[in-house]
C-alpha positions in Angstrom: -14.2 29.9 -26.6 -11.7 28.0 -24.4 -9.0 30.4 -25.5 -11.2 33.4 -24.5 -12.1 31.7 -21.2 -8.4 31.1 -20.5 -7.7 34.7 -21.2 -10.4 35.7 -18.7 -8.8 33.4 -16.0 -5.4 34.9 -16.7 -6.6 38.4 -16.0 -6.3 37.8 -12.2 -3.8 35.0 -11.8 -3.8 35.1 -8.0 -7.5 34.6 -7.7 -7.4 31.9 -10.3 -4.7 30.0 -8.4 -6.5 30.4 -5.1 -9.7 29.1 -6.6 -7.8 26.2 -8.2 -6.2 25.4 -4.8 -9.5 25.4 -3.0 -11.0 23.0 -5.5 -7.8 20.9 -5.4 -8.2 20.6 -1.6 -11.7 19.1 -2.1 -10.4 16.7 -4.7 -7.6 15.7 -2.4 -10.0 14.8 0.4 -12.1 12.7 -1.9 -9.0 10.9 -3.2 -7.7 10.2 0.3 -11.0 8.9 1.5 -11.5 6.7 -1.5 -7.9 5.6 -1.5 -8.0 4.7 2.1 -10.9 2.3 1.5 -9.2 0.7 -1.5 -5.9 0.5 0.4 -7.5 -1.7 3.1 -8.7 -4.1 0.4 -5.3 -4.2 -1.2 -3.7 -5.0 2.1 -6.0 -8.0 2.6 -5.3 -9.3 -0.8 -1.6 -8.8 -0.3 -1.5 -10.7 3.0 -2.9 -13.8 1.2 -0.8 -13.4 -1.9 2.4 -13.1 0.1 1.8 -16.6 1.6 2.8 -17.9 -1.9 0.5 -21.0 -1.8 -1.2 -22.7 -4.7 -4.2 -23.5 -2.5 -5.1 -22.7 1.1 -7.0 -25.1 3.4 -9.1 -23.8 6.3 -11.3 -25.4 8.8 -14.6 -26.5 7.3 -17.0 -23.6 7.4 -14.3 -21.0 7.8 -14.1 -18.8 4.7 -11.7 -16.1 5.7 -8.0 -15.8 6.4 -7.9 -12.7 8.5 -10.1 -12.1 11.6 -11.4 -15.6 11.6 -10.6 -18.5 13.9 -9.6 -21.6 12.0 -8.6 -24.8 13.8 -7.6 -28.0 12.0 -6.9 -31.4 13.4 -3.2 -32.3 13.4 -3.7 -35.3 11.1 -5.3 -33.1 8.5 -1.9 -32.3 7.0 -1.1 -36.0 6.4 -4.5 -36.5 4.7 -4.1 -33.5 2.4 -0.6 -34.5 1.4 -1.9 -38.0 0.4 -4.1 -36.4 -2.4 -2.6 -36.8 -5.9 -1.0 -33.6 -7.1 -0.1 -32.2 -3.7 3.6 -31.9 -3.1 3.4 -30.4 0.4 0.9 -29.0 2.8 2.8 -26.4 4.8 1.4 -25.6 8.3 0.4 -22.2 9.4 -1.2 -21.0 12.7 -2.9 -17.7 13.3 -2.9 -16.2 16.8 -4.6 -13.0 17.8 -2.6 -11.5 20.8 -2.4 -8.2 22.6 1.0 -6.4 22.9 1.3 -4.1 25.9 4.0 -1.6 26.5 4.2 1.8 28.2 0.5 1.7 29.0 -0.5 1.2 25.4 -2.3 -1.8 24.0 -2.0 -3.0 20.4 -3.7 -6.1 18.9 -1.3 -8.2 16.8 -2.1 -10.9 14.3 0.7 -13.4 14.7 1.3 -15.9 11.8 3.2 -19.0 12.8 4.9 -20.6 9.9 7.3 -23.4 9.1 8.5 -23.9 5.6 6.3 -21.5 3.6 4.2 -18.4 4.2 6.8 -16.4 6.1 7.3 -12.6 5.9 8.1 -10.8 2.7 9.1 -7.3 1.8 11.7 -6.8 4.5 12.4 -3.2 5.5 15.4 -4.3 7.6 16.6 -7.4 9.3 16.0 -11.0 8.4 13.5 -13.9 8.7 13.1 -16.0 11.8 16.2 -18.1 12.6 15.9 -18.9 16.3 12.9 -20.0 18.4 12.7 -16.6 20.1 13.0 -14.6 16.9 10.0 -12.5 15.7 9.5 -10.4 12.6 7.2 -7.4 13.2 5.4 -4.9 11.1 6.8 -1.4 10.8 3.7 -0.1 12.6 4.8 -1.8 15.8 8.3 -0.7 15.3 7.3 3.0 14.8 4.7 3.0 17.6 6.9 1.5 20.2 10.4 2.6 19.0 11.5 -1.0 18.3 14.5 -1.9 16.1 16.1 -5.1 15.0 17.7 -6.8 18.1 15.2 -5.3 20.6 13.2 -7.3 23.1 9.4 -7.7 22.5 7.4 -9.3 25.3 4.1 -11.0 24.6 2.2 -12.1 27.7 5.4 -12.1 29.6 7.4 -14.1 27.0 10.4 -12.4 25.5 11.0 -12.5 21.7 13.8 -10.8 19.9 13.0 -8.7 16.9 14.9 -10.2 14.0 13.3 -8.3 11.2 10.8 -5.5 10.3 8.4 -5.9 7.4 5.4 -3.9 6.0 2.6 -6.4 6.4 -0.6 -5.2 8.1 -4.3 -5.5 7.4 -7.7 -4.9 8.9 -6.2 -2.2 11.2 -3.8 -4.8 12.7 0.0 -5.1 12.4 1.2 -8.6 11.6 4.0 -10.5 13.2 5.7 -13.8 12.3 7.3 -16.5 14.5 8.3 -20.1 14.0 6.6 -23.2 15.5 9.4 -23.5 18.1 8.6 -20.0 19.2 4.9 -20.8 19.4 5.5 -23.8 21.6 7.8 -21.8 23.9 5.2 -19.0 24.0 2.4 -21.5 25.0 4.5 -23.3 27.6 6.3 -20.3 29.2 4.0 -17.3 28.9 1.0 -16.1 30.9 -1.3 -17.6 28.3 -0.5 -21.2 29.2 -3.7 -21.5 31.4 -5.8 -20.5 28.4 -4.0 -22.8 25.9 -7.2 -24.5 24.8 -8.5 -21.2 23.3 -5.6 -21.1 20.8 -5.4 -23.3 17.7 -2.3 -25.4 17.1 -3.0 -25.5 13.3 -5.1 -22.9 11.5 -4.3 -23.3 7.8 -2.5 -25.5 5.3 -0.6 -23.7 2.5 -0.8 -26.3 -0.2 2.0 -26.6 -2.8 1.0 -28.4 -6.0 3.1 -30.4 -8.5 3.8 -28.2 -11.6 1.6 -30.3 -13.9 -1.3 -30.6 -11.4 -4.7 -29.2 -12.3 -5.4 -26.8 -9.4 -9.2 -26.9 -9.6 -9.2 -30.7 -9.8 -6.9 -31.0 -6.8 -9.0 -28.5 -4.9 -12.2 -30.6 -5.5 -10.4 -33.8 -4.7 -9.1 -32.5 -1.3 -12.5 -31.3 -0.3 -14.0 -34.7 -1.2 -11.4 -36.8 0.6 -10.8 -34.5 3.6 -14.2 -33.2 4.9 -12.5 -31.4 7.8 -11.3 -28.6 5.4 -12.5 -26.1 2.9 -10.0 -25.4 0.2 -9.7 -22.1 -1.6 -7.4 -20.6 -4.3 -5.6 -17.5 -2.9 -7.8 -15.3 -5.2 -11.0 -16.8 -3.8 -9.9 -16.4 -0.2 -8.8 -12.8 -0.8 -12.1 -12.0 -2.4 -13.9 -13.3 0.7 -11.7 -11.3 3.0 -12.4 -8.2 0.9 -16.1 -8.8 0.9 -15.9 -9.2 4.7 -14.0 -5.9 4.9 -16.6 -4.1 2.7 -19.3 -4.9 5.3 -17.2 -2.9 7.8 -15.8 -0.2 5.7 -18.4 0.5 3.1 -21.2 2.0 5.3 -18.9 4.5 7.1 -16.6 5.2 4.1 -19.6 5.6 1.8 -21.1 8.1 4.2 -17.8 10.0 4.5 -17.3 10.0 0.8 -20.9 11.2 0.2 -20.4 14.0 2.7 -17.1 14.9 1.0 -18.9 15.0 -2.4 -21.7 17.2 -1.1 -19.2 19.6 0.5 -17.2 19.5 -2.7 -20.3 20.5 -4.7 -21.1 23.3 -2.3 -17.5 24.5 -2.3 -17.1 24.4 -6.0 -20.5 26.0 -6.5 -19.8 28.9 -4.1 -16.3 29.4 -5.5 -17.6 29.6 -9.1 -20.5 31.8 -8.0 -18.1 34.2 -6.3 -15.8 34.0 -9.3 -18.6 34.9 -11.7 -19.8 37.7 -9.5 -16.3 39.1 -9.5 -16.3 39.0 -13.3 -19.7 40.6 -13.8 -18.1 43.6 -15.5 -16.4 41.3 -18.0 -19.7 39.7 -18.8 -21.4 43.1 -19.1 -18.8 44.2 -21.6 -19.4 41.0 -23.6 -23.1 41.6 -23.6 -22.5 45.2 -24.7 -20.5 43.9 -27.6 -23.4 41.7 -28.7 -22.5 38.3 -27.2 -25.6 36.2 -26.7 -26.6 34.6 -23.4 -25.9 31.1 -24.7 -22.3 32.0 -25.5 -21.8 33.4 -22.0 -23.2 30.2 -20.5 -20.7 28.2 -22.6 -18.0 30.6 -21.4 -18.9 29.9 -17.8 -18.8 26.1 -18.4 -15.5 26.4 -20.3 -14.0 28.4 -17.4 -15.2 25.7 -14.9 -13.7 23.0 -17.0 -10.4 24.9 -17.3 -10.4 25.5 -13.5 -10.9 21.8 -12.9 -8.0 21.1 -15.4 -5.8 23.2 -13.1 -7.2 21.8 -9.9 -7.0 18.1 -10.7 -3.2 17.7 -10.9 -2.8 19.9 -7.9 -5.4 17.8 -6.1 -3.5 14.6 -6.9 -0.3 16.2 -5.6 -2.0 17.3 -2.3 -3.5 13.8 -1.9 -0.1 12.3 -2.4 1.4 14.6 0.3 -1.5 13.6 2.7 -1.0 9.9 1.9 2.7 10.1 2.6 2.2 12.0 5.9 -0.5 9.5 7.1 1.5 6.4 6.1 4.6 7.8 7.8 2.7 8.4 11.0 0.6 5.3 10.9 1.9 2.7 8.4 -0.9 0.3 9.3 -3.1 2.4 7.0 -2.4 2.0 3.3 -3.9 4.7 1.0 -4.1 3.6 -2.6 -4.7 6.9 -4.4 -3.3 5.6 -7.7 -5.7 2.8 -8.1 -7.3 3.1 -11.6 -10.8 2.9 -10.0 -10.0 5.6 -7.5 -8.5 8.0 -10.2 -11.3 7.4 -12.7 -14.0 7.8 -10.1 -12.4 11.0 -8.8 -12.1 12.4 -12.4 -15.8 11.7 -13.1 -16.8 13.3 -9.8 -14.6 16.3 -10.4 -16.1 16.8 -13.9 -19.6 16.5 -12.4 -18.8 19.0 -9.7 -17.5 21.4 -12.4 -20.6 21.1 -14.5 -23.1 21.4 -11.7 -21.0 24.2 -10.1 -21.1 26.1 -13.4 -24.9 26.1 -13.4 -25.2 27.8 -10.0 -24.0 31.3 -11.1 -25.8 31.3 -14.4 -28.7 33.4 -13.0 -26.2 36.2 -12.2 -24.9 36.0 -15.8 -28.4 36.2 -17.2 -29.2 39.3 -15.1 -26.0 41.1 -16.0 -26.8 44.5 -17.4 -24.5 46.0 -20.0 -25.2 49.4 -18.3 -22.8 48.2 -15.6 -19.9 48.9 -18.0 -20.8 52.6 -17.8 -21.2 52.6 -14.1 -17.6 51.6 -13.5 -18.5 48.3 -11.9 
């Protein structure tokens, strides 16, 4: 049956290829939409993983790393380091600032680090060496035409770009500076009058002794230092992802649903038109004695074969779209190769093929063998 269905598709190669391309475009859209959502979650997870901490301490009651204001008392670090099993509690401060240039405004999430938690995955340049050094995300570099060695002014304070990395999350590019740079920024920039609104210490990146029991130390810190909540990187990443889902899921779910409905309509119309164009073939098969059930199986087989052609083409189109979008706006990560994304798209594509195959069956049932003799 599949062999005969394949022979039918090969009778008009151009039409088959155009049909496969149209279906592939629908699959590509679904892949990109799904991959965009999953990509945002991966970015949030990566931001926390890249800090390379065994445990992360936040202000008590603060349960997120990104898009949350955490402010710890300065003496918290000493109290945490006094807990058995803790080797060091590396300070980190998070600052949300606005970068303005050429009439354009861009929010930046600045991470201030000391001995741990700095930038990773350098595209070019190096880490912070001097007080005025700053490492920026490639999104900023692309948007404003910045390169290593260029000046970057935040609130009237000049930094020098020492490196470019690829860290961004929650639609925001990240930047990294040292504590000397933060103090200079606070004292010499236009934000000095509003200094009280900025935290001096946001997080502690806790380094444990090799033999330490992480969960036991986590509980011990929370018991002895009530000013903090302590999370494993995986726990904090999961909370950030859950936060992001409240933002992304409603709109992305709606867009994906619309894409699936459009996909169903497109696939159904394409297969309907394809069957209508092959009515003479079905008429010949009826004249030769093929039963309706066999013809139905033939239509389903053709639909599945068409999807088999469209799926790899759809993945290729999605990859091309992903590369184009990320080249223009690196702040958006599109993870089309996530197993969840690929499996979900495969299931949806097969469902579209099966439902789409049912739409033209009425035409197949009503096909009259007399059409063969009418030259149709």
